[in-house]
N, C-alpha and C positions, 0 to 999 in steps of 0.2 A: 400272500393275497388270502383276503377272505372275503366270502359272500356275505352281504347285510341288506337289509331294507330301511329305508328311514320311515319313523313313526312320529307323530305328534299327538298330543293329548289334549282335552278339553283345557281352555284359559291358558295356553301356552302356545307360543311360537318356535319353541326350542325343537330341534329335532334331534330322537334318539336314533340308535343304531338296534337291531334286532338280526338275530340270524333268522333265516327263513326255514320253517318246519321242513320242508320237503323242496330240494333244488330244482326241482321239475315244477313246482308251482309257479303261477304268474300273478303277481300282485299288482293289481292295476290302481294308479292315483286315486285318492279320495276314497278307496275303499276301505271298508271296517276291518280290523283285527282284534283277536283277543291274545293278549300279552301278560307275563309274566313281570311284575317289577317288586322293588322292596315293600310296596303298598300291598302288594297280594294282586289279585286278577285285575286287568284294567282293559278297557276299550279304547282303542288307538285308530288314529285316520292315517293310511300311508301316503307319504308325501313323494317318494319314488320307491320304483321296484327294485328288483333285485340286481344288486352291481356289486364289483369287486373293490376295494378298497386295500390300502398298506396296514399291516397289522400295528403298526405305530401310531395310527389315527382310531385305535379302538381301545376303549377302556374294558379290560377283562375284569371279570368273566362276562360274555357275550352272551345274554339270554335270547331263548328261541321264541319266535312266534309258536303260539301253543295251535293256533287255529284261524282261519278266516272267519269272520264275523256270518253268524246266521240270522235269518229274519228272527228266530227267537230271540236271540241276543239283542236284536234292535228293540224288540218290544220289552224287554225286561230293561233297558237304558230308558224307553219313552216313559215306563211305568214309574220308573225312579225320579225322573224331571218332573212328571205331574204332582209329585209328592212335595216338592220342593217349597212352593207357595205354602202350605199349609205348615210345615216344618218352620219357617221361617218366621210365620205368626206364632206359632206356639213356642218356640225358643225367645222371640221376645218378650211375650207374655211372662215366661219365667224369671229372665233377667231382670225385669221390673220386680218381680215378686221377692226377689234376692237383694234388690237395691245395688245392683253393681255398674259402675260406671263404666261400661264398654257399650261399643256400637256394634251390632251383628252386619256383617258385610254379606256374607254368601253361605251358602251349605251344599254338599254334594253327598250323594250316596256311593259306596265304594261298587263295583260291577257287581260282587254278588249280594249287596244287600246287608252285608254284615256290619258295616261300619258307616258310621254319619261323622261326616267333618263339618265344622261349623266355624268360618274365619270371621274375627272379630277385630277391632283395633280398638285402643285403649291410651291413653296417656302415660300409665306406668303400669306396673305388676298387677293384676287381678287375682285374687285368693277365688277360683272356681270350682274346689272341690266339692261343694254341697250342690252347685247347679248341676255338674257332671251327674252326680247320683240322681237328681230329679228329671233330668232329662233320659237318663238311661233308662229308668222305669215309665217313663211317659211313651219312648218310642220302642221301646223293647230292642234295644240293640246297642251295640258297643256305640260308644261316642268320644270323639276327639275333639278338643277345643284348641284353635290354632290362632294365635296373636300375629297379625301381621301390621307391617308399617304402613304410613301415608302412599308410598309409591306403589308398594303391592295392591293396596286397596283400589287404586285408580286403575291398575294392570287388570284386576279382577272384574271392576265394573265397567271399564271403558268410558268412552265417551269422545266428543268432538273436541280436537286441540284448539288454539287460537288460530294455527294456519287454516282452518276449515277442514282438515281431514282427520280420520280416526286415530285415538292417540298411539303412537309409536309402540309404546310398552305393550298395548294390548292386541298389536297386529303383527308387527315386524320384528320386534327385537326379542331376541333370545334371552339375553340377560342386560340386566341393569349396568350402563357405563358410569364412570366417575365423570364429574360435570363440576366445574369450579369458575368462580367469577374471573378468573383469569381468563378463561375461553370465550366470555363475552366481551371482555376489553380487548382481546387480540382482534376480535372481528368488527369491533369500531361501536358496539352496541351501546344505548343508553342503559345505565346501570338503573333501571326503572322497574322494581320489583313486578309490576303488573303485565312488564313487557317481555321479560324473559324467564317467567315462571309459567308452570304448564297447569294442569286441573289439580295436580296433588299441591300445589303450593311451593314446590322446589325447582329449582333450575330444570329447564325444558332439557330433556334429553338429548335432542337434537343438536345441541351446541357442539357436539362432539362429534358429528358426522364431517366438518370439514376443519375442525381444529388442527390438524396436521398442516393442512397448507397455509391457514392465518397465522399459526406459530413460525413458520418460515417466514411468510410474507412481511409479517410486521416486524422482522430484523432488518428488512431491507429497505424501508420506507421511512422517511421522517416523522416525527410526531407532530402533531397538531400544536400551533403555536411556536414549533421552534424556529429558528433562523436558519435560512439556507442560502445557498449563492446559486443564482440561475444564469442563465446565458445573456440575460438583460440586466444582470444586478443582484443585489440582497434583497431578500423579502422575508415575508413571515407566512409560514404552512397556515392554510385556512380549513382544508379537507384533504383526504387523502383516499384514493378508490384502490383498493389492494387487489382487486380482480382486474383491472384495467393497468395498474401498476402507474396511476398516474396522480399528482399533487396538484390541488390550485394554492397558487401564491399570491399575497398580497404584496406588491411593489409600489411604494412610494417613489413617485417622482416630480418633485418640486412640492407643489401644493395638490398635485392630484394623487389619485390611489387608483392602480390599475390590478384587476385579479385576472390571471393566466394560467392555464393548464400545461404542466410540464410531466414528460416521462420522468419517472424516478431517477432512470440513470444518467439524466441530465443535470441532476443537482449534485450539489455539493453541501454535505452536511456531516456532522459528528454525532456519533452512536454512544449513547449514555446508558449505564445499565445500573439501576437502583437495586441492590440486594436485598435491601429490606423488604422494599416493595413486592418484590419477586416472591420472597417467601411468604409475605403474606396473603398473596393472591392464592398460592400452591395449596395452604391449608384452607381458603376459604370455600367451601363446598355447599353451603345451604344459603336460603334466603334470609336469614337474619343478619348476615354478614352485609347483603346487600343496602340494608336500611343503616347501616353504620358508614358505609361509603358514602351514600346520597345525602346524608345529613350535612 
């Protein structure tokens, strides 16, 4: 067993493990600490205090917490944050001067102020070597330009998702999960890009949350439009509720049509599997594939 504390950094909800500097020290939740990472010294926020975990749950080597954040450290961070608006404005001016097709998304200083990281998005590769030299002479510090994708851009900027809550990627998701058209189809959602895409224009990350349940449930229910045998005769499935495991069936009785709800376990139906359709759905993981399906 090893003693660790959980720390997260700005613009991420992923929790990283660090070894406490002194086992006798107590680290309160939401307090600040200074740790050493691959990027150098960084300021992080404590998610949970000292606790023991199995050695198998740790990625070695486990780096230590250097110290608790002091008032001086907080002042340094505040000063760095004050510089960001001016840095963004100046950087955008330099990008226009070099006529580069890139969108500046964000900027941040390293804790010690020796490095400035600029995040940008672009359709393709950008030759920014001359821009880096210009920015380095302007800000008198080391410059790092980092290209990010459209999902990372939304995670960095944040926003309100279609559900009315802050985007999952910027609040509670430690990593992006794979989402596909098949997940939306399993849940019986309309394949309308405006309904199943997030602020980034890609499939909503939350489609994966209940995918395990729906993947299992959709195999146990009849397809809409299929013919089933009910206790009152044969009929056509009109709709399916996979949460209640109920199916609405249209039964034709002479010249009249009757719609009734039946539990799925009271219906008899054949289960078919189209391998070609499954394979296509497994590979469809972007919004462009939705347009092909809905055409």
